[in-house]
Kinemage of the C-alpha trace (Angstrom):
@kinemage 1
@onewidth
@group {chain A} dominant
@subgroup {mainchain}
@vectorlist {calphas} color= white
{ca met a 1} P 107.933 105.197 106.415
{ca thr a 2} L 105.992 108.387 105.416
{ca asn a 3} L 106.448 111.664 106.920
{ca ala a 4} L 103.276 111.514 108.822
{ca ser a 5} L 104.448 108.291 110.443
{ca ile a 6} L 107.751 110.054 111.607
{ca ala a 7} L 105.560 113.002 113.151
{ca gly a 8} L 103.084 110.729 114.642
{ca met a 9} L 106.069 108.980 116.463
{ca phe a 10} L 106.887 112.125 117.884
{ca ser a 11} L 103.723 113.404 118.537
{ca asp a 12} L 102.945 110.700 120.476
{ca leu a 13} L 106.077 110.959 122.542
{ca ala a 14} L 105.532 114.125 123.603
{ca asp a 15} L 101.939 113.122 124.506
{ca leu a 16} L 103.516 110.477 126.493
{ca leu a 17} L 106.230 112.685 128.166
{ca glu a 18} L 103.671 115.542 128.829
{ca ile a 19} L 101.747 112.619 130.880
{ca asp a 20} L 105.153 111.528 132.945
{ca gly a 21} L 105.705 114.967 133.842
{ca ala a 22} L 108.507 115.879 131.488
{ca asn a 23} L 110.472 118.952 130.945
{ca ala a 24} L 107.750 121.387 129.284
{ca phe a 25} L 110.550 122.786 126.655
{ca arg a 26} L 111.310 118.714 125.420
{ca val a 27} L 107.902 118.432 125.294
{ca arg a 28} L 107.029 121.224 122.779
{ca ala a 29} L 110.287 120.410 120.552
{ca tyr a 30} L 108.770 116.765 119.933
{ca arg a 31} L 105.196 118.984 119.338
{ca his a 32} L 107.005 121.417 116.999
{ca ala a 33} L 109.336 118.717 115.357
{ca ala a 34} L 105.819 117.038 115.092
{ca arg a 35} L 104.099 119.765 113.140
{ca thr a 36} L 106.970 120.876 110.767
{ca ile a 37} L 107.587 117.506 109.693
{ca asp a 38} L 104.287 116.480 109.117
{ca ala a 39} L 103.880 119.995 106.402
{ca leu a 40} L 106.792 119.019 104.862
{ca pro a 41} L 106.554 118.432 100.876
{ca asp a 42} L 109.759 116.299 100.931
{ca ser a 43} L 110.038 112.932 101.753
{ca leu a 44} L 112.569 112.617 105.090
{ca glu a 45} L 112.708 108.790 103.897
{ca glu a 46} L 114.454 110.479 100.798
{ca met a 47} L 116.239 112.991 102.552
{ca val a 48} L 118.247 110.501 104.865
{ca ala a 49} L 118.857 108.249 102.123
{ca glu a 50} L 120.259 110.710 99.883
{ca his a 51} L 121.356 113.552 101.828
{ca pro a 52} L 121.124 113.222 106.099
{ca glu a 53} L 122.892 116.269 106.520
{ca gln a 54} L 119.961 118.210 105.422
{ca leu a 55} L 117.892 117.102 108.293
{ca thr a 56} L 119.466 119.947 110.325
{ca gln a 57} L 118.607 122.620 107.836
{ca ile a 58} L 114.647 122.408 108.741
{ca ser a 59} L 113.294 124.754 111.656
{ca gly a 60} L 113.389 123.030 114.706
{ca ile a 61} L 115.535 120.216 113.927
{ca gly a 62} L 118.623 119.822 115.662
{ca lys a 63} L 121.219 117.122 115.761
{ca asp a 64} L 119.321 115.271 118.453
{ca leu a 65} L 116.309 115.017 115.802
{ca ala a 66} L 117.646 114.428 113.229
{ca glu a 67} L 119.567 111.431 114.552
{ca lys a 68} L 115.984 110.282 115.375
{ca ile a 69} L 114.659 110.813 112.290
{ca cys a 70} L 117.420 108.891 110.776
{ca leu a 71} L 117.050 105.714 113.138
{ca ile a 72} L 113.211 105.896 112.676
{ca val a 73} L 113.723 105.669 108.786
{ca gln a 74} L 116.590 103.056 109.135
{ca thr a 75} L 114.837 100.635 111.522
{ca gly a 76} L 110.869 102.150 111.725
{ca arg a 77} L 111.541 102.610 115.220
{ca leu a 78} L 111.331 105.418 117.915
{ca val a 79} L 113.339 103.777 121.051
{ca gln a 80} L 112.532 106.317 123.580
{ca leu a 81} L 108.692 106.224 122.341
{ca glu a 82} L 108.670 102.115 123.156
{ca gln a 83} L 110.475 103.075 127.069
{ca met a 84} L 107.681 105.502 127.470
{ca lys a 85} L 104.875 103.110 126.558
{ca glu a 86} L 106.095 100.448 128.841
{ca lys a 87} L 106.065 102.987 131.322
{ca ile a 88} L 102.748 104.514 130.654
{ca pro a 89} L 99.566 102.015 130.900
{ca pro a 90} L 98.026 101.359 127.426
{ca asp a 91} L 94.700 102.404 128.690
{ca val a 92} L 95.969 105.870 129.694
{ca val a 93} L 97.385 106.531 126.958
{ca arg a 94} L 94.006 105.828 125.218
{ca met a 95} L 92.619 108.436 127.637
{ca leu a 96} L 94.392 110.711 124.817
{ca arg a 97} L 91.605 109.769 122.517
{ca ile a 98} L 88.686 111.053 124.455
{ca pro a 99} L 87.492 114.452 122.866
{ca gly a 100} L 88.184 117.589 124.940
{ca ile a 101} L 90.815 115.405 127.094
{ca gly a 102} L 94.311 116.481 126.428
{ca pro a 103} L 97.862 115.604 128.135
{ca lys a 104} L 97.661 117.996 130.558
{ca lys a 105} L 94.240 116.491 131.872
{ca val a 106} L 95.577 112.892 131.435
{ca ala a 107} L 98.604 113.501 133.228
{ca val a 108} L 96.594 114.692 136.834
{ca leu a 109} L 94.423 111.459 135.993
{ca phe a 110} L 96.981 109.462 136.070
{ca arg a 111} L 99.249 111.265 138.877
{ca asp a 112} L 96.342 112.451 141.216
{ca leu a 113} L 93.987 110.108 140.563
{ca his a 114} L 96.166 107.169 139.776
{ca leu a 115} L 93.894 106.073 137.621
{ca thr a 116} L 95.621 103.198 134.748
{ca thr a 117} L 92.375 101.355 133.079
{ca leu a 118} L 89.141 103.045 131.436
{ca asp a 119} L 87.392 101.410 133.542
{ca gln a 120} L 88.488 102.938 136.193
{ca leu a 121} L 88.447 106.080 134.785
{ca lys a 122} L 84.459 105.807 134.113
{ca glu a 123} L 83.888 104.543 137.721
{ca ala a 124} L 85.717 108.285 138.912
{ca ala a 125} L 83.851 110.618 136.411
{ca ala a 126} L 80.411 108.708 137.069
{ca ser a 127} L 80.834 108.638 141.123
{ca gly a 128} L 82.067 112.916 141.131
{ca lys a 129} L 85.732 112.158 142.145
{ca ile a 130} L 87.074 113.820 138.721
{ca ser a 131} L 84.969 116.954 139.323
{ca gln a 132} L 86.598 117.422 142.329
{ca leu a 133} L 90.322 117.818 140.746
{ca lys a 134} L 90.996 122.060 140.472
{ca gly a 135} L 90.919 123.174 136.708
{ca phe a 136} L 88.057 120.039 136.324
{ca gly a 137} L 83.955 120.402 136.725
{ca lys a 138} L 80.870 118.519 136.285
{ca lys a 139} L 81.204 119.187 132.178
{ca thr a 140} L 84.351 117.461 132.174
{ca glu a 141} L 82.899 114.460 133.733
{ca gln a 142} L 80.144 114.439 130.885
{ca val a 143} L 82.480 114.937 128.511
{ca ile a 144} L 84.569 112.061 130.046
{ca leu a 145} L 81.604 109.954 129.908
{ca glu a 146} L 80.757 110.714 126.279
{ca gly a 147} L 84.317 110.105 125.375
{ca leu a 148} L 84.232 106.990 126.662
{ca glu a 149} L 81.084 105.772 125.093
{ca gln a 150} L 82.187 107.336 121.457
{ca leu a 151} L 85.166 105.210 122.005
{ca glu a 152} L 83.638 101.739 122.623
{ca arg a 153} L 81.546 102.644 119.516
{ca ala a 154} L 84.707 103.111 117.504
{ca gly a 155} L 86.273 100.200 118.455
{ca leu a 156} L 89.972 99.904 117.550
{ca arg a 157} L 89.415 100.927 114.129
{ca met a 158} L 91.906 102.522 111.661
{ca tyr a 159} L 90.993 105.212 108.579
{ca leu a 160} L 91.405 103.500 105.240
{ca ala a 161} L 93.487 106.538 104.541
{ca asp a 162} L 96.234 105.280 107.144
{ca val a 163} L 96.147 101.349 105.968
{ca arg a 164} L 95.426 101.721 102.388
{ca pro a 165} L 99.307 102.582 101.284
{ca phe a 166} L 100.293 99.795 103.489
{ca val a 167} L 98.078 97.109 102.026
{ca asp a 168} L 99.416 98.414 98.686
{ca glu a 169} L 102.937 98.215 99.277
{ca ile a 170} L 102.126 94.586 100.883
{ca val a 171} L 100.328 93.371 97.568
{ca leu a 172} L 103.132 95.018 94.958
{ca gln a 173} L 105.958 92.859 97.264
{ca leu a 174} L 104.075 89.326 96.858
{ca ser a 175} L 103.313 90.065 93.662
{ca lys a 176} L 106.689 90.099 92.823
{ca leu a 177} L 107.043 86.311 94.111
{ca ser a 178} L 108.243 83.561 91.815
{ca ser a 179} L 105.555 81.312 93.066
{ca val a 180} L 102.306 84.394 93.172
{ca lys a 181} L 99.964 84.410 90.291
{ca arg a 182} L 97.407 86.549 91.421
{ca val a 183} L 97.131 88.887 94.785
{ca cys a 184} L 94.561 91.179 95.547
{ca glu a 185} L 93.218 92.751 98.664
{ca ala a 186} L 90.024 92.070 100.006
{ca gly a 187} L 87.326 92.747 102.634
{ca ser a 188} L 86.186 96.225 103.616
{ca val a 189} L 89.733 97.775 102.156
{ca arg a 190} L 88.960 96.427 98.463
{ca arg a 191} L 85.522 97.940 99.621
{ca leu a 192} L 86.798 101.407 100.567
{ca lys a 193} L 85.144 101.122 103.864
{ca glu a 194} L 85.696 104.725 105.649
{ca thr a 195} L 87.422 102.579 108.528
{ca val a 196} L 89.027 99.356 108.667
{ca gly a 197} L 89.177 97.038 111.774
{ca asp a 198} L 91.535 94.175 110.233
{ca leu a 199} L 92.833 93.036 106.587
{ca asp a 200} L 92.431 90.441 103.867
{ca ile a 201} L 94.964 89.807 101.196
{ca leu a 202} L 94.156 86.701 98.720
{ca val a 203} L 96.662 85.033 96.622
{ca ala a 204} L 96.665 82.359 94.277
{ca ala a 205} L 99.667 80.299 94.084
{ca ala a 206} L 100.264 76.412 93.904
{ca thr a 207} L 101.961 76.640 97.163
{ca pro a 208} L 101.988 78.919 100.261
{ca thr a 209} L 105.307 78.751 101.543
{ca glu a 210} L 107.125 81.668 99.632
{ca ala a 211} L 103.631 84.109 100.339
{ca met a 212} L 103.615 83.108 104.212
{ca gln a 213} L 107.289 83.237 104.843
{ca leu a 214} L 107.506 87.164 103.215
{ca leu a 215} L 104.976 88.263 105.382
{ca ala a 216} L 106.777 86.236 108.449
{ca asp a 217} L 109.827 88.115 107.490
{ca his a 218} L 107.873 91.065 106.957
{ca pro a 219} L 110.012 94.143 109.170
{ca gln a 220} L 106.530 95.082 110.344
{ca thr a 221} L 105.484 91.803 111.241
{ca glu a 222} L 105.012 91.618 115.513
{ca lys a 223} L 103.795 87.847 115.636
{ca val a 224} L 102.374 85.389 113.389
{ca leu a 225} L 98.983 84.527 115.223
{ca ala a 226} L 98.166 81.687 113.119
{ca gln a 227} L 99.479 79.220 110.019
{ca gly a 228} L 97.986 76.467 107.971
{ca glu a 229} L 97.783 75.061 105.141
{ca thr a 230} L 95.781 77.920 102.790
{ca lys a 231} L 95.450 80.530 106.032
{ca gln a 232} L 98.049 83.129 107.796
{ca arg a 233} L 97.202 85.572 110.565
{ca val a 234} L 99.451 87.782 111.661
{ca arg a 235} L 99.694 90.999 113.925
{ca phe a 236} L 101.867 94.166 112.323
{ca arg a 237} L 103.502 96.347 114.578
{ca pro a 238} L 101.555 99.708 115.715
{ca phe a 239} L 103.008 102.260 113.431
{ca ala a 240} L 102.029 106.391 113.689
{ca arg a 241} L 99.258 107.966 111.288
{ca thr a 242} L 98.043 111.074 110.989
{ca phe a 243} L 94.361 109.933 111.035
{ca thr a 244} L 93.794 107.298 113.061
{ca pro a 245} L 91.042 108.205 115.339
{ca gly a 246} L 92.373 109.427 118.316
{ca gly a 247} L 95.908 109.699 116.665
{ca ser a 248} L 97.346 107.321 118.507
{ca gln a 249} L 98.744 104.152 117.348
{ca ile a 250} L 97.016 100.794 116.724
{ca ser a 251} L 98.218 97.399 116.024
{ca ile a 252} L 96.277 95.666 113.149
{ca glu a 253} L 96.275 91.896 111.901
{ca leu a 254} L 96.067 90.773 108.612
{ca asp a 255} L 94.456 87.522 107.148
{ca leu a 256} L 96.524 85.992 104.277
{ca arg a 257} L 94.470 83.487 102.206
{ca val a 258} L 96.023 81.296 99.462
{ca val a 259} L 93.847 79.434 96.748
{ca pro a 260} L 94.803 77.720 94.410
{ca glu a 261} L 94.485 80.067 90.589
{ca glu a 262} L 91.317 78.158 89.578
{ca ser a 263} L 89.461 79.159 92.262
{ca phe a 264} L 90.606 83.440 92.654
{ca gly a 265} L 87.939 84.451 91.103
{ca ala a 266} L 84.925 83.030 93.950
{ca ala a 267} L 87.370 83.428 96.345
{ca leu a 268} L 87.684 87.172 96.033
{ca gln a 269} L 84.033 87.535 95.410
{ca tyr a 270} L 83.468 85.563 99.204
{ca phe a 271} L 86.399 87.451 100.629
{ca thr a 272} L 85.724 90.553 99.692
{ca gly a 273} L 81.844 90.749 101.172
{ca ser a 274} L 79.950 92.328 102.746
{ca lys a 275} L 78.757 89.765 104.605
{ca asp a 276} L 74.626 91.184 103.678
{ca his a 277} L 75.902 91.342 100.258
{ca asn a 278} L 76.892 87.551 99.990
{ca ile a 279} L 74.197 86.044 101.905
{ca glu a 280} L 72.055 87.969 99.388
{ca val a 281} L 74.543 86.533 96.352
{ca arg a 282} L 73.989 82.932 97.605
{ca lys a 283} L 70.248 83.108 98.206
{ca arg a 284} L 70.362 83.605 94.319
{ca ala a 285} L 72.603 80.701 93.774
{ca val a 286} L 70.343 78.451 95.783
{ca his a 287} L 67.084 79.579 93.753
{ca arg a 288} L 68.967 78.259 90.259
{ca gly a 289} L 70.005 75.187 91.808
{ca leu a 290} L 73.597 76.191 92.638
{ca lys a 291} L 75.897 76.135 95.572
{ca leu a 292} L 78.503 78.813 95.808
{ca asn a 293} L 81.665 79.081 98.471
{ca glu a 294} L 84.875 80.318 98.411
{ca tyr a 295} L 86.236 77.770 96.109
{ca gly a 296} L 83.646 78.341 92.987
{ca leu a 297} L 79.519 77.975 92.096
{ca phe a 298} L 79.139 74.276 91.467
{ca arg a 299} L 76.096 72.530 90.423
{ca gly a 300} L 76.127 69.212 92.353
{ca asp a 301} L 79.922 67.993 91.132
{ca glu a 302} L 80.098 70.193 88.294
{ca thr a 303} L 82.483 73.732 88.267
{ca val a 304} L 79.900 76.419 86.797
{ca ala a 305} L 82.369 79.546 87.361
{ca ser a 306} L 85.102 79.810 89.717
{ca arg a 307} L 88.499 81.695 88.187
{ca glu a 308} L 86.735 85.710 88.036
{ca glu a 309} L 84.128 87.321 89.635
{ca glu a 310} L 82.934 88.354 86.368
{ca asp a 311} L 81.897 84.630 86.003
{ca ile a 312} L 80.480 83.889 88.960
{ca tyr a 313} L 78.060 87.130 88.797
{ca ala a 314} L 77.375 86.213 85.391
{ca ala a 315} L 76.039 82.545 85.992
{ca leu a 316} L 73.621 84.304 88.373
{ca asp a 317} L 72.316 86.877 85.674
{ca leu a 318} L 74.026 89.655 86.985
{ca pro a 319} L 76.352 92.158 85.419
{ca trp a 320} L 79.923 92.461 87.904
{ca ile a 321} L 79.055 94.633 91.113
{ca pro a 322} L 82.087 97.108 92.076
{ca pro a 323} L 82.944 96.116 95.620
{ca glu a 324} L 82.254 99.409 96.795
{ca leu a 325} L 78.798 99.267 96.212
{ca arg a 326} L 78.706 95.319 97.886
{ca glu a 327} L 76.216 96.239 101.007
{ca asn a 328} L 73.322 94.973 99.861
{ca arg a 329} L 71.572 98.455 99.562
{ca asn a 330} L 70.201 98.744 95.993
{ca glu a 331} L 72.862 97.267 93.935
{ca phe a 332} L 71.150 94.154 93.062
{ca arg a 333} L 68.204 95.943 91.844
{ca glu a 334} L 70.294 98.041 89.649
{ca ala a 335} L 72.158 95.395 88.020
{ca glu a 336} L 69.354 93.445 87.481
{ca thr a 337} L 67.710 96.625 85.509
{ca gly a 338} L 70.661 97.578 83.975
{ca his a 339} L 71.239 100.827 85.871
{ca leu a 340} L 74.290 100.064 87.871
{ca pro a 341} L 76.182 103.542 87.742
{ca glu a 342} L 79.309 104.187 86.148
{ca leu a 343} L 81.525 105.587 89.284
{ca val a 344} L 83.444 108.443 89.409
{ca glu a 345} L 86.811 108.295 89.557
{ca ser a 346} L 89.996 110.282 90.806
{ca gly a 347} L 91.359 111.092 87.255
{ca gln a 348} L 87.945 113.097 86.241
{ca ile a 349} L 88.351 115.780 89.453
{ca arg a 350} L 89.303 119.264 87.365
{ca gly a 351} L 88.579 121.298 90.539
{ca asp a 352} L 88.813 121.575 94.684
{ca leu a 353} L 86.206 124.117 96.325
{ca his a 354} L 87.841 124.465 99.878
{ca met a 355} L 91.258 124.937 100.987
{ca his a 356} L 92.606 127.513 102.940
{ca thr a 357} L 96.216 129.621 103.337
{ca thr a 358} L 98.239 131.666 105.570
{ca ala a 359} L 95.462 134.324 105.687
{ca ser a 360} L 93.435 131.887 108.402
{ca asp a 361} L 94.732 128.569 109.622
{ca gly a 362} L 96.513 127.076 106.185
{ca arg a 363} L 100.254 126.325 106.003
{ca ala a 364} L 100.991 127.716 102.547
{ca thr a 365} L 100.149 131.006 100.740
{ca ile a 366} L 97.518 132.294 97.700
{ca glu a 367} L 100.588 131.377 95.498
{ca glu a 368} L 101.614 127.857 96.917
{ca met a 369} L 98.203 126.571 97.044
{ca ile a 370} L 97.889 127.580 93.261
{ca glu a 371} L 100.975 126.309 92.428
{ca ala a 372} L 100.258 123.011 94.267
{ca ala a 373} L 96.776 122.751 92.433
{ca ile a 374} L 98.735 123.193 89.033
{ca glu a 375} L 100.808 120.623 89.708
{ca arg a 376} L 97.909 118.288 90.107
{ca lys a 377} L 96.249 119.044 86.997
{ca leu a 378} L 93.507 120.593 88.405
{ca lys a 379} L 91.719 123.602 86.443
{ca tyr a 380} L 90.221 125.882 88.903
{ca ile a 381} L 89.902 125.976 92.920
{ca ala a 382} L 88.678 127.891 95.536
{ca ile a 383} L 90.475 130.086 98.376
{ca thr a 384} L 87.903 129.659 101.522
{ca asp a 385} L 89.791 130.829 104.255
{ca his a 386} L 87.731 130.998 107.331
{ca ser a 387} L 85.622 133.725 108.941
{ca lys a 388} L 85.756 135.580 112.019
{ca arg a 389} L 83.715 133.286 114.078
{ca val a 390} L 86.442 130.878 114.419
{ca thr a 391} L 89.020 132.481 116.203
{ca met a 392} L 91.155 129.462 116.667
{ca ala a 393} L 91.839 129.615 113.349
{ca asn a 394} L 92.379 133.240 112.767
{ca gly a 395} L 89.196 133.929 111.207
{ca leu a 396} L 88.569 136.580 109.240
{ca asp a 397} L 86.333 139.860 109.502
{ca ala a 398} L 84.953 141.652 106.860
{ca gly a 399} L 87.956 144.154 106.433
{ca arg a 400} L 90.596 141.310 106.245
{ca leu a 401} L 88.517 139.344 104.032
{ca arg a 402} L 88.086 141.956 101.327
{ca lys a 403} L 92.046 142.450 101.533
{ca his a 404} L 92.634 139.005 100.967
{ca trp a 405} L 90.209 138.741 98.035
{ca glu a 406} L 91.913 141.471 96.199
{ca glu a 407} L 95.472 139.917 97.084
{ca ile a 408} L 93.884 136.750 95.334
{ca arg a 409} L 92.306 138.979 92.341
{ca lys a 410} L 96.199 140.212 91.618
{ca ile a 411} L 97.394 136.904 91.985
{ca arg a 412} L 95.656 135.095 90.408
{ca glu a 413} L 96.237 136.983 86.866
{ca arg a 414} L 99.744 135.362 87.036
{ca tyr a 415} L 98.216 132.094 86.371
{ca gly a 416} L 96.418 131.570 82.999
{ca glu a 417} L 96.108 127.932 83.025
{ca ile a 418} L 93.835 127.880 86.085
{ca asp a 419} L 90.959 129.350 87.240
{ca val a 420} L 91.288 130.108 90.746
{ca leu a 421} L 87.988 131.757 92.499
{ca cys a 422} L 87.667 134.373 95.282
{ca gly a 423} L 86.164 132.324 98.357
{ca val a 424} L 85.307 131.925 102.006
{ca glu a 425} L 84.357 129.167 104.791
{ca cys a 426} L 81.794 131.362 106.216
{ca asp a 427} L 80.010 129.616 110.044
{ca ile a 428} L 76.594 129.237 110.112
{ca leu a 429} L 76.182 130.682 113.575
{ca glu a 430} L 73.679 129.190 116.687
{ca asp a 431} L 71.200 131.382 115.976
{ca ala a 432} L 70.967 130.318 112.231
{ca thr a 433} L 72.800 133.730 110.706
{ca leu a 434} L 75.675 133.643 108.754
{ca asp a 435} L 78.781 134.507 110.068
{ca leu a 436} L 79.585 137.695 107.803
{ca asp a 437} L 76.751 140.348 106.319
{ca asp a 438} L 75.198 139.827 102.831
{ca asp a 439} L 77.010 143.142 101.357
{ca val a 440} L 79.862 141.114 101.955
{ca leu a 441} L 79.624 137.321 100.715
{ca ser a 442} L 77.982 138.776 97.624
{ca glu a 443} L 81.180 139.754 96.659
{ca ala a 444} L 82.734 136.384 96.328
{ca asp a 445} L 83.401 133.974 93.775
{ca trp a 446} L 81.845 131.052 95.812
{ca val a 447} L 80.679 130.826 99.664
{ca ile a 448} L 80.798 127.482 101.253
{ca ala a 449} L 78.724 127.508 104.323
{ca val a 450} L 79.515 124.903 107.246
{ca leu a 451} L 78.918 124.098 111.078
{ca his a 452} L 81.389 124.795 113.397
{ca tyr a 453} L 80.064 125.538 116.851
{ca gly a 454} L 76.849 124.409 118.536
{ca leu a 455} L 77.088 120.572 116.818
{ca lys a 456} L 74.806 119.334 120.060
{ca gln a 457} L 71.998 121.527 119.228
{ca pro a 458} L 68.574 119.898 118.851
{ca lys a 459} L 67.774 118.423 115.561
{ca lys a 460} L 65.445 120.953 115.167
{ca gln a 461} L 67.748 123.847 115.706
{ca ile a 462} L 70.302 122.271 113.442
{ca thr a 463} L 68.300 121.613 110.488
{ca lys a 464} L 66.767 125.358 110.736
{ca arg a 465} L 70.343 126.413 111.134
{ca leu a 466} L 71.394 124.946 108.119
{ca val a 467} L 67.830 126.015 105.513
{ca asn a 468} L 68.531 129.467 106.698
{ca ala a 469} L 72.060 129.339 105.269
{ca ile a 470} L 70.487 127.517 101.860
{ca lys a 471} L 68.417 130.083 101.457
{ca asn a 472} L 70.798 132.719 101.418
{ca pro a 473} L 71.395 133.590 97.967
{ca asn a 474} L 75.074 134.079 98.697
{ca val a 475} L 75.726 130.744 99.802
{ca his a 476} L 76.428 128.275 96.754
{ca ala a 477} L 77.924 124.996 99.037
{ca ile a 478} L 76.823 123.633 102.417
{ca gly a 479} L 80.439 121.994 103.636
{ca his a 480} L 80.968 119.044 106.035
{ca leu a 481} L 77.383 118.769 106.881
{ca thr a 482} L 76.831 117.161 109.857
{ca gly a 483} L 80.342 118.149 111.521
{ca arg a 484} L 81.752 114.544 112.622
{ca met a 485} L 84.799 113.674 113.171
{ca ile a 486} L 85.259 109.844 112.688
{ca gly a 487} L 85.566 108.368 116.156
{ca lys a 488} L 86.204 111.736 117.509
{ca arg a 489} L 83.248 113.089 117.087
{ca pro a 490} L 79.489 112.017 116.395
{ca gly a 491} L 78.263 114.806 113.615
{ca ala a 492} L 75.321 117.401 114.514
{ca glu a 493} L 71.382 115.515 113.717
{ca val a 494} L 70.111 116.921 110.734
{ca asp a 495} L 66.695 116.517 109.406
{ca phe a 496} L 68.517 115.566 106.001
{ca asp a 497} L 65.328 115.144 104.359
{ca asp a 498} L 64.720 119.117 105.190
{ca val a 499} L 67.790 120.222 104.628
{ca phe a 500} L 68.147 117.853 100.508
{ca lys a 501} L 64.647 119.321 99.747
{ca ala a 502} L 66.124 122.997 100.573
{ca ala a 503} L 69.211 122.457 98.798
{ca ala a 504} L 67.185 121.138 95.524
{ca asp a 505} L 64.763 124.023 95.794
{ca asn a 506} L 67.796 126.384 95.731
{ca gly a 507} L 70.307 125.223 93.729
{ca val a 508} L 72.666 125.204 96.276
{ca leu a 509} L 75.433 122.290 96.165
{ca met a 510} L 76.368 119.638 98.990
{ca glu a 511} L 80.235 118.605 99.628
{ca ile a 512} L 81.713 115.034 100.765
{ca asn a 513} L 85.013 116.536 102.154
{ca ala a 514} L 87.559 114.093 101.824
{ca his a 515} L 89.530 114.248 104.822
{ca pro a 516} L 89.743 110.900 106.160
{ca ala a 517} L 88.699 112.156 109.734
{ca arg a 518} L 85.546 114.078 107.757
{ca leu a 519} L 84.347 111.832 105.061
{ca asp a 520} L 81.200 114.187 105.251
{ca leu a 521} L 78.447 113.633 103.864
{ca asn a 522} L 79.056 110.060 104.187
{ca asp a 523} L 77.975 107.252 101.749
{ca leu a 524} L 74.289 106.857 103.019
{ca his a 525} L 73.830 110.598 102.922
{ca ala a 526} L 75.353 111.003 99.383
{ca ala a 527} L 73.323 108.784 98.049
{ca arg a 528} L 70.470 110.094 99.532
{ca ala a 529} L 71.033 113.463 98.388
{ca lys a 530} L 71.498 111.892 95.064
{ca glu a 531} L 67.835 111.311 95.087
{ca tyr a 532} L 67.080 115.025 95.056
{ca gly a 533} L 69.090 115.810 91.810
{ca ile a 534} L 71.491 117.570 94.337
{ca pro a 535} L 75.281 117.940 92.758
{ca ile a 536} L 77.865 117.084 95.261
{ca val a 537} L 81.365 118.970 95.032
{ca ile a 538} L 84.001 116.794 96.463
{ca asn a 539} L 86.357 119.157 98.432
{ca thr a 540} L 89.733 118.277 100.381
{ca asp a 541} L 89.526 121.171 103.243
{ca ala a 542} L 93.314 121.432 102.508
{ca his a 543} L 94.849 123.493 104.971
{ca ser a 544} L 98.477 122.659 103.497
{ca thr a 545} L 100.039 122.211 99.878
{ca val a 546} L 100.419 118.165 100.591
{ca gly a 547} L 96.424 118.278 101.928
{ca leu a 548} L 95.523 118.413 98.202
{ca asp a 549} L 96.213 114.694 97.940
{ca val a 550} L 93.347 113.760 100.340
{ca met a 551} L 90.781 113.992 97.022
{ca arg a 552} L 91.134 110.229 96.404
{ca trp a 553} L 89.653 109.643 99.970
{ca gly a 554} L 86.665 112.022 98.813
{ca val a 555} L 86.498 110.436 95.497
{ca asn a 556} L 86.103 106.721 97.599
{ca gln a 557} L 83.245 107.665 99.556
{ca ala a 558} L 81.691 109.199 96.200
{ca arg a 559} L 81.881 106.085 94.544
{ca arg a 560} L 80.185 103.553 97.575
{ca ala a 561} L 77.242 106.486 97.308
{ca gly a 562} L 76.554 105.103 93.913
{ca leu a 563} L 77.697 108.635 92.297
{ca ser a 564} L 78.927 109.013 89.050
{ca lys a 565} L 80.897 111.707 87.136
{ca lys a 566} L 77.314 113.489 85.852
{ca glu a 567} L 76.657 113.778 89.577
{ca ile a 568} L 79.699 115.390 90.791
{ca ala a 569} L 79.999 119.100 90.202
{ca asn a 570} L 83.484 119.616 89.864
{ca thr a 571} L 83.907 117.265 87.206
{ca arg a 572} L 82.928 119.914 85.187
{ca thr a 573} L 84.899 122.531 83.087
{ca ala a 574} L 85.200 125.540 84.933
{ca lys a 575} L 83.179 127.481 82.362
{ca gln a 576} L 80.693 124.745 83.190
{ca phe a 577} L 81.174 125.122 86.884
{ca arg a 578} L 80.555 128.882 87.477
{ca arg a 579} L 77.266 128.158 84.993
{ca leu a 580} L 76.101 125.855 87.815
{ca leu a 581} L 76.294 128.554 90.485
{ca arg a 582} L 73.185 129.916 91.367
């Protein structure tokens, strides 16, 4: 039970209480507790096990909340949350996932218009009923209709960052069973897709009984949906998540497949996918007079390969293809010509060039971020607090920014083991100018330019804004290029070829923002940037010390884009990285 899970439960409870019209003080208490818990560096699970009395020493955590935390850790449940979910219809909860529609507005829609389903909400917005409510208008109706369309496209998917630790734990538990010889995750989780619809785990065992019993008895299992001789499907209880699109709880289902050990490689290849990749693999098998299925590769009744994935690919005259690349894009051509990339690894990252402190909207001081980076064995970082346009994030004007840099310069002298750059996350304004003057930006060690506002402008204007920023000699990189938030809002429309050509011509880097809600550039755009020869920098955009830990998800995105160490700028040494900057 992670801090994020506990925080998510309190956040969800606050939302439901607000919809129900509960006391505002009570709602604020749960929201404050959620924020506090989410930012804690220490594990609440460990604290409950070892020193539960210390819970009340945490700011904003009184005796009542401390007792609830203990029960959550011990049972995985928050009774009050379950009670509120029974009281508030499920579709009303889903309304919270619509961008721009918070608990206050949902409460009005629920209590005043008596809307209990998404279909009713869509009908009310389309007919103009909602704009007649106090505090609402035509613009709100349009936001609701666009948000509902986005929800339909997103479906019930979860961020990989939410489910991967859970899957890893189940794989570990299965691996410890005496009957289990081999076990591995499969499907979209193994391919490191940014979102996941369901889970797949493959087990090699002589008998499925023990593995299936483990899942049936798992404390998170809500229901066994189906069970046969070699396959079991279970539904897990919803558990709170930090990154799930919309921030709400989603049930997820898992397919367990049990195969003989001699078929494990063929089954792993088959159940990893993708569908398009597997179609091409089977075509290659047929072309060679072979038949491929989840049990093996056969020539008539003779087994050609089955035990290892590598054997399957080798029999088809291919090297083993990493799961991240199995989307039937370029992997077969690269494999045939001996040009499969050696994919970048998390351990090769030496720097993080996008993070925030308490100077803007971060939760940690300069010293705390530096020390957290050192703990993670980083050799260089850039402190990049917001420029003034982002008023809601306490953005810095020229005077405050210069004082901030002066403080960074003094503090970094105390840390000889890490290079700390004075940076800024500078907004690209709607009129295609930058949020800070050149005389200020020229004093920075590192400038990352971004879009935060006006994301719905026409493609031509969005592209103009990005290209103008790229041509500014003080800009070093473009951060989270499209501004998308997965499952919450689509990115801006961009002419990627125009932007990438400008970046290549002007020596400007492109960022893969590693936050699981962004992962922007996406894998296809990052692969396109690679074709232009643009160095990619993977950054966390951390707003706390624990935020530095999302780097792995950015590395995953780079791997899906087929990027190797040489294409990632922040795998270089600090000296090499500085030489890369124009």
